[in-house]
C-alpha positions as CSV (number, residue, x, y, z in Angstrom):
1,M,-28.4,78.5,183.8
2,R,-27.3,75.4,182.2
3,L,-24.3,74.6,180.0
4,L,-23.5,71.2,178.0
5,V,-20.1,70.5,177.4
6,A,-18.7,67.9,175.2
7,L,-15.5,66.7,175.7
8,T,-13.8,64.1,173.6
9,E,-11.4,62.8,176.7
10,V,-10.0,63.8,180.3
11,F,-8.5,61.8,182.7
12,H,-8.5,58.6,180.3
13,S,-5.3,59.8,179.2
14,D,-2.2,62.3,179.0
15,G,-1.5,64.7,176.7
16,G,-2.2,68.3,176.0
17,I,-6.1,68.1,175.1
18,P,-6.9,66.0,178.8
19,M,-4.5,68.3,180.7
20,F,-6.6,71.6,179.0
21,N,-9.5,69.3,179.6
22,R,-9.2,68.7,183.4
23,T,-8.5,72.2,183.3
24,L,-11.4,73.3,182.0
25,L,-13.2,71.3,184.6
26,G,-11.6,73.3,187.5
27,A,-12.2,76.7,185.9
28,L,-16.1,75.7,185.2
29,G,-16.7,74.5,188.8
30,R,-15.4,78.1,190.0
31,F,-18.0,79.6,187.1
32,C,-20.5,78.0,188.4
33,Q,-20.4,78.5,191.8
34,V,-20.0,81.9,191.4
35,Y,-22.9,82.6,189.0
36,G,-25.3,79.7,190.9
37,A,-24.6,78.0,186.8
38,Q,-24.8,74.0,186.4
39,A,-23.0,72.4,183.8
40,T,-23.1,68.9,183.0
41,V,-19.8,67.5,181.5
42,L,-19.9,64.5,178.5
43,V,-16.5,62.9,178.4
44,L,-16.6,60.7,174.6
45,N,-13.8,58.3,175.7
46,D,-13.0,57.9,179.6
47,A,-14.8,55.5,181.7
48,P,-16.5,56.5,184.8
49,A,-13.9,54.5,186.9
50,D,-11.4,57.6,185.5
51,A,-12.5,60.4,186.9
52,D,-10.5,62.6,189.7
53,P,-13.0,64.5,192.2
54,R,-10.5,66.7,192.5
55,Y,-11.7,68.1,189.3
56,L,-15.2,68.5,190.1
57,S,-17.9,70.0,192.1
58,S,-21.3,70.0,193.0
59,S,-22.2,72.1,190.1
60,V,-20.2,70.0,187.9
61,R,-21.6,66.7,186.9
62,L,-19.5,64.1,185.0
63,R,-21.0,61.3,182.3
64,A,-18.5,58.9,180.7
65,Y,-18.9,56.8,178.0
66,E,-16.5,54.3,177.6
67,S,-15.6,55.3,173.5
68,H,-19.6,54.6,172.7
69,K,-20.1,56.9,169.9
70,W,-24.1,56.8,169.2
71,A,-24.2,56.8,173.1
72,F,-22.5,59.8,173.7
73,A,-24.3,61.2,170.9
74,L,-27.3,60.6,172.5
75,G,-27.0,61.9,176.0
76,L,-25.9,65.0,174.5
77,W,-28.6,65.5,172.2
78,R,-30.9,64.5,175.5
79,E,-29.3,66.8,177.4
80,L,-30.5,69.7,175.4
81,L,-33.9,68.6,175.0
82,A,-33.8,68.9,178.5
83,G,-32.9,72.3,177.8
84,A,-29.0,73.5,178.3
85,D,-29.0,76.4,177.7
86,V,-25.4,76.8,176.2
87,L,-23.5,73.7,174.3
88,V,-19.6,73.6,174.4
89,L,-17.5,71.8,171.8
90,G,-13.8,70.6,173.6
91,H,-13.0,69.5,170.2
92,L,-12.8,70.3,166.3
93,H,-13.8,66.0,165.8
94,L,-17.1,66.6,168.4
95,L,-18.8,69.8,165.4
96,P,-21.2,66.5,163.5
97,L,-22.7,66.9,167.3
98,A,-24.0,70.7,167.0
99,L,-26.2,69.9,163.7
100,P,-29.2,69.9,166.3
101,P,-28.1,72.8,168.4
102,A,-27.7,74.5,165.0
103,L,-30.8,73.5,163.8
104,F,-32.6,74.0,167.0
105,G,-31.1,78.0,167.5
106,C,-29.3,76.1,171.0
107,P,-26.1,78.7,171.2
108,Y,-22.6,76.7,171.0
109,C,-19.2,77.4,170.5
110,V,-16.3,75.5,169.7
111,V,-12.6,75.0,171.1
112,A,-9.4,74.8,168.5
113,H,-6.0,73.2,169.9
114,G,-3.7,72.1,167.8
115,I,-3.0,70.1,163.8
116,E,-6.5,68.8,163.8
117,A,-7.2,72.9,163.1
118,W,-4.7,72.9,160.8
119,R,-6.8,72.3,157.6
120,K,-9.7,72.4,155.7
121,L,-12.3,70.5,157.4
122,P,-15.2,68.3,156.0
123,G,-18.1,69.8,154.5
124,L,-21.0,69.1,157.6
125,S,-18.1,70.3,160.6
126,R,-16.8,73.4,157.8
127,S,-20.9,75.3,158.1
128,L,-21.3,74.0,161.8
129,L,-18.1,75.6,162.7
130,R,-19.3,79.4,160.9
131,R,-22.6,79.0,162.1
132,A,-21.0,78.4,165.8
133,R,-21.6,81.6,168.2
134,T,-17.7,82.2,168.8
135,V,-14.3,80.3,168.4
136,L,-12.1,79.6,171.2
137,A,-9.0,78.6,170.1
138,V,-5.7,78.4,172.1
139,S,-3.7,80.2,170.4
140,D,-3.6,83.0,167.6
141,Y,-1.8,81.0,165.3
142,T,-4.7,78.0,165.5
143,R,-6.9,81.2,164.8
144,R,-5.0,82.0,161.9
145,R,-4.5,78.7,160.0
146,L,-8.8,77.8,160.8
147,A,-10.3,80.7,159.6
148,A,-7.8,80.5,156.6
149,E,-8.5,77.4,156.0
150,N,-12.4,77.5,156.8
151,G,-13.7,81.4,156.4
152,V,-14.9,82.3,159.6
153,A,-15.0,85.7,160.6
154,S,-12.0,87.1,162.4
155,E,-14.8,89.0,164.8
156,R,-16.4,85.3,165.9
157,W,-13.0,84.5,167.5
158,R,-12.0,84.3,170.5
159,L,-8.4,83.1,172.5
160,L,-7.8,80.9,175.6
161,P,-5.1,80.3,175.7
162,N,-3.6,77.0,178.3
163,T,-2.4,76.8,181.3
164,L,-1.2,74.5,184.0
165,D,-3.0,71.9,185.7
166,P,-4.3,73.3,188.8
167,F,-2.5,70.3,190.6
168,F,0.0,71.2,189.2
169,S,2.9,71.4,191.5
170,P,6.5,72.4,190.9
171,A,9.5,70.1,193.0
172,A,12.5,72.2,194.2
173,V,14.6,73.0,191.3
174,S,17.6,70.8,192.2
175,P,20.2,71.2,189.0
176,G,23.1,68.3,189.2
177,S,26.5,68.9,188.0
178,A,26.4,67.8,185.0
179,P,24.7,68.8,181.9
180,V,20.8,67.1,181.5
181,L,18.4,67.4,178.6
182,L,14.9,66.2,179.1
183,S,11.9,65.7,176.9
184,V,8.5,65.3,177.6
185,C,5.9,64.2,174.9
186,R,3.9,60.9,173.1
187,L,7.0,59.0,171.2
188,A,4.0,57.9,168.7
189,A,5.0,57.1,165.0
190,A,2.1,59.8,163.9
191,E,3.7,61.9,165.9
192,R,7.1,62.1,164.5
193,Y,6.8,66.1,164.2
194,K,8.0,66.4,168.0
195,G,11.3,66.4,166.9
196,I,13.0,64.0,168.9
197,D,14.9,62.5,166.1
198,D,16.5,65.9,165.5
199,V,17.6,66.2,169.3
200,L,19.2,63.2,169.4
201,A,21.0,63.6,165.6
202,V,22.9,66.4,167.0
203,L,23.7,64.8,170.2
204,P,26.8,62.9,169.3
205,A,28.0,66.4,168.7
206,L,27.1,67.9,172.0
207,R,28.7,64.8,173.1
208,R,31.9,65.9,172.1
209,Q,32.1,69.4,173.9
210,F,29.7,68.1,177.6
211,P,31.3,64.8,177.8
212,A,29.1,64.6,180.6
213,L,26.0,65.0,178.8
214,R,22.7,63.1,179.8
215,Y,19.0,63.3,177.8
216,V,15.8,62.3,179.0
217,I,12.5,61.0,177.5
218,V,9.8,61.3,179.4
219,G,6.6,59.5,177.5
220,E,5.6,56.3,175.9
221,G,4.3,55.3,172.2
222,D,4.7,52.7,169.1
223,D,7.6,54.8,168.3
224,R,9.4,54.5,170.9
225,P,11.9,51.3,169.9
226,R,12.6,52.8,166.3
227,L,13.8,55.1,168.9
228,E,15.6,53.6,170.9
229,E,17.5,51.7,167.6
230,K,18.4,54.9,166.6
231,A,19.6,56.2,169.7
232,R,22.2,52.9,169.5
233,E,23.0,53.5,166.0
234,L,24.1,57.0,167.1
235,R,26.1,55.3,169.7
236,I,24.4,57.2,172.1
237,A,22.5,54.9,173.7
238,D,24.4,55.1,177.0
239,I,24.0,58.7,177.2
240,V,19.7,58.3,176.9
241,T,17.1,57.6,179.0
242,F,14.4,56.7,177.6
243,T,11.2,56.4,180.9
244,G,8.1,55.6,179.9
245,Y,5.1,57.2,181.2
246,L,6.1,59.1,185.0
247,S,4.1,59.4,188.1
248,P,3.5,63.3,188.4
249,S,5.5,63.4,191.4
250,A,8.3,62.0,189.1
251,L,8.1,64.0,186.2
252,T,8.9,67.1,188.1
253,A,11.8,66.0,189.9
254,H,13.4,65.6,186.3
255,Y,11.8,68.8,185.8
256,A,13.4,70.0,188.3
257,S,16.9,68.5,187.9
258,C,17.4,68.9,184.3
259,S,19.0,71.9,182.2
260,A,16.7,72.7,180.2
261,F,13.7,71.5,178.6
262,V,14.2,70.9,174.7
263,L,11.2,70.0,171.6
264,P,11.8,71.3,168.6
265,S,8.2,70.4,167.7
266,S,6.0,71.8,165.0
267,G,3.1,70.2,165.3
268,E,2.1,72.2,168.7
269,G,-1.0,74.5,168.8
270,F,0.5,75.6,172.2
271,G,2.8,73.3,173.9
272,I,1.4,72.6,177.9
273,V,5.0,71.2,178.2
274,F,6.6,73.9,178.1
275,L,4.9,75.8,180.4
276,E,5.8,72.9,183.2
277,A,9.0,73.4,182.8
278,M,8.7,77.2,182.9
279,A,7.3,76.4,186.3
280,H,10.6,75.1,187.1
281,S,11.9,78.0,186.0
282,K,14.0,76.1,182.9
283,P,14.6,77.3,179.9
284,V,13.4,76.0,176.5
285,V,14.5,75.2,173.4
286,A,11.9,74.3,170.6
287,A,11.1,75.6,167.5
288,H,9.9,78.5,165.9
289,H,6.5,76.3,164.7
290,G,2.9,76.9,165.2
291,G,1.7,78.7,168.1
292,V,5.2,78.5,170.0
293,P,6.4,82.1,170.1
294,E,3.5,82.7,171.9
295,V,4.5,81.3,174.7
296,V,8.3,81.0,174.6
297,L,9.7,84.3,173.7
298,D,12.7,84.0,172.1
299,G,16.1,85.3,174.1
300,E,13.5,86.0,176.6
301,T,12.2,83.0,178.2
302,G,14.2,80.2,176.0
303,L,15.7,79.9,172.4
304,L,13.2,79.1,169.3
305,V,15.1,77.7,166.2
306,P,13.8,76.9,162.4
307,W,12.2,73.4,162.2
308,G,14.2,70.7,160.9
309,N,17.0,73.2,161.2
310,R,19.3,70.4,163.0
311,E,22.7,72.5,162.9
312,A,20.1,75.6,164.4
313,L,18.9,73.6,166.9
314,L,23.0,72.3,168.1
315,Q,24.1,75.3,168.0
316,A,21.5,77.1,170.3
317,L,21.7,73.6,172.7
318,S,25.6,74.5,173.1
319,R,25.2,78.1,173.9
320,L,22.7,77.0,176.6
321,L,24.9,74.9,178.1
322,S,28.1,77.0,178.1
323,D,26.4,80.2,179.6
324,D,25.2,79.5,183.5
325,A,24.1,83.2,183.7
326,Q,21.8,82.6,180.3
327,R,20.1,79.1,181.6
328,E,19.3,81.4,185.1
329,R,17.6,83.7,182.7
330,L,16.2,82.8,180.3
331,G,14.1,80.1,182.9
332,A,13.4,83.3,185.6
333,A,11.8,85.3,182.9
334,G,10.2,82.8,181.7
335,R,8.5,81.6,185.5
336,Q,7.5,85.6,185.3
337,R,5.8,85.3,181.7
338,L,3.9,82.0,183.1
339,E,2.4,83.7,186.4
340,E,1.6,86.9,184.7
341,N,-0.2,85.4,181.8
342,F,-0.9,81.8,181.6
343,S,-2.0,81.1,185.1
344,F,-4.9,79.3,186.4
345,E,-6.4,82.3,187.4
346,R,-6.4,84.4,184.7
347,F,-7.6,81.3,182.8
348,C,-10.9,81.4,185.0
349,H,-11.3,84.8,184.4
350,R,-10.9,84.3,180.7
351,L,-13.0,82.1,180.8
352,T,-15.8,84.0,183.1
353,W,-15.5,86.7,180.5
354,F,-16.2,84.5,178.1
355,L,-18.9,82.9,178.5
356,V,-20.5,86.5,180.3
357,E,-20.2,88.5,177.0
358,E,-20.0,86.3,174.3
359,F,-23.8,85.0,175.8
360,P,-26.3,88.1,175.9
361,E,-29.2,85.7,176.6
362,L,-28.2,85.0,179.7
363,S,-28.9,88.8,180.6
364,Y,-29.0,88.0,184.8
365,L,-25.3,86.9,184.2
366,S,-25.0,90.0,182.0
367,R,-26.7,92.1,184.7
368,W,-24.5,90.2,187.3
369,S,-21.2,91.0,186.2
370,R,-22.2,94.7,185.6
371,L,-23.3,95.0,188.9
372,Q,-20.2,94.0,189.9
373,K,-18.0,96.2,187.3
374,Q,-19.8,99.1,189.0
375,G,-19.6,98.0,192.6
376,E,-15.5,97.5,192.1
377,D,-15.2,101.0,190.2
378,S,-17.6,102.2,193.5
379,E,-15.4,101.0,195.6
380,S,-12.1,102.1,193.5
381,A,-13.9,105.1,193.8
382,A,-14.3,105.3,197.0
383,N,-10.4,104.4,198.3
384,S,-9.1,106.5,196.5
385,A,-11.0,109.3,197.8
386,A,-10.2,108.2,201.3
387,P,-7.9,109.7,203.8
388,V,-4.5,108.5,203.3
C-alpha cells in the first residue's frame, strides 16, 4: 500500500495546523510499520532543513518544496502516476490538486480544520470536495459548517480530533502565590478574533480585585505593537508580559506556573492550546464558539463565555481566580478528559481505523483488520473461560 499525503506545512512554523500535521506524521509512521505500508509526504512551505527526524520513520518519506507551488504540484502528480493508492490532502486549499485523481479514479480524502472550512468554497474546490471519498474534520462544528456551505453528504464525514504533539512534555506544575493568566496564540492582525483585546479590556477591573495579578501573552505577530500600545493606554502595561515565541521548555514552564489559561477566540476549529493547558491540569476560560465546546466542557473542565461579551469574561475570570478549589477541580477534570479522549494513542487508533475501513479496495488491509479483530475476540473469550 502506498499513501500519498500533501500538506501545507509541518516544521516551518507553529500554529494549530502545523502541529496537527506533525502529529499526523507520527501516527502515519506507526500505521505504516504495523501494516507494511509506505507513505510519501509532500510539504509545500517547508524547506528540507526544517525536518525533525523524530517524527519520521523508514516507512515515511518526506519531500519539502520551499513554497514552490508548481514544483509541489508536479511532484504530487508524479507520485500519483507512480502508483499511489490513496491521496490525503491536509488542507482545503490543496483541493485543486485532486483534479487528476478525481479524473483517473484515485481515491482521496481531505482534512478540514477551522475558519477556512466555515464558508462556501470556490467552484472547483467545492466540486472536488463533493467527490472526495471522505472528509476528515477536526471537530463536529467544522463538519457542520463545511457541510452546510458546500453540500457534502453526512455519510461522507469522519471526525479526527486533534491531539497533543507526541513529543509535548508537560512541565511539573508549580503555581506561584500571585494569580497569573496565560494566553498562547499568534498575534496577527488577521486573527484578532483570538480575543486578546477582550482580555486586556477586563484587566483593569480584575486588577482592582486582584492587585498582584499578572497576564502573560505568548506569541508573535504583526499585531503585537498595537496590543502593547493598548496595554499602555489601559495603564496595565506593568502587569502584562509579551514573551514573543518561546522554546517548548519555556512555554511549558509558563503553562505550569499560571493560574488559568484564557483565550476567548471565535475562530477555533478545535484549539490545541486548550489541550496543552489541560495537560498541565489548568482550568480554561474560552468562548462558547466554534469547536471549542467539544474540547472544553463548560463547568466541568473550564468556563465558556459568549464571544465578545466582556462582562461575562470578567465575571468568569473573577470567579475562577477567587476559588482555588474550583480551579483545582476543573484542571484535574481537564487532564482526565485529555487522557481519555485526546491522547496520541487515541489519535493513532482513529487514524488507523479510518484508513483501514474507509478504503475497501485495500483489501489485504481490511482482511488483516478483521483477522486482528477475530484474534482479539478469541483471546478475550479464552481469558473469560479460564479459571481464576
